[in-house]
C-alpha angles and dihedrals in degrees: 000000000000125000092245097054092105091051091077089061093047098055096069089046092054092045090053091045091051092048091048093051090045091051090049092051093047090049092050091050092049091049092048091050092050092048091048092050092050091048091051091048091050091047092051094044120098120250107257131191117199132183106240146149127232105246103167143005132194142157122231115202131196134178126031132147106059094353127068120265112249119201125202113196108211128189125189117214129193125204121216090258091059098257112142130201135172127221134185108238131192115267093243092056095040090069092050095055117085128194105258096034113138126201144091123316118201120206142163109213104311093337117108113225103173151308126239110200118223108243116234115245 
């Protein structure tokens, strides 16, 4: 038995390891490019205020196990004409919004800037 007999078993392992690392790096680059494109689009978009009602709220989570849990607080709004859109809102404002609230939502592209509740008369 030669001293390089185990090398034949190691080569496929290193090829798979290399391909896995390469796939991870390519995925990270693609994600960074998409996030950068979205950030540029939001920055270039005009600030818009729309009359809308809060129609739904939910929290999407990702991660867990060995990685930290990340929460995305999402709120669905509906305009008087029936058009709906969903925005990610900060956690501290998520708790203040209630399904059925009516008012004006301000956004810049897909970025939530705030919600001014319509006062009851």
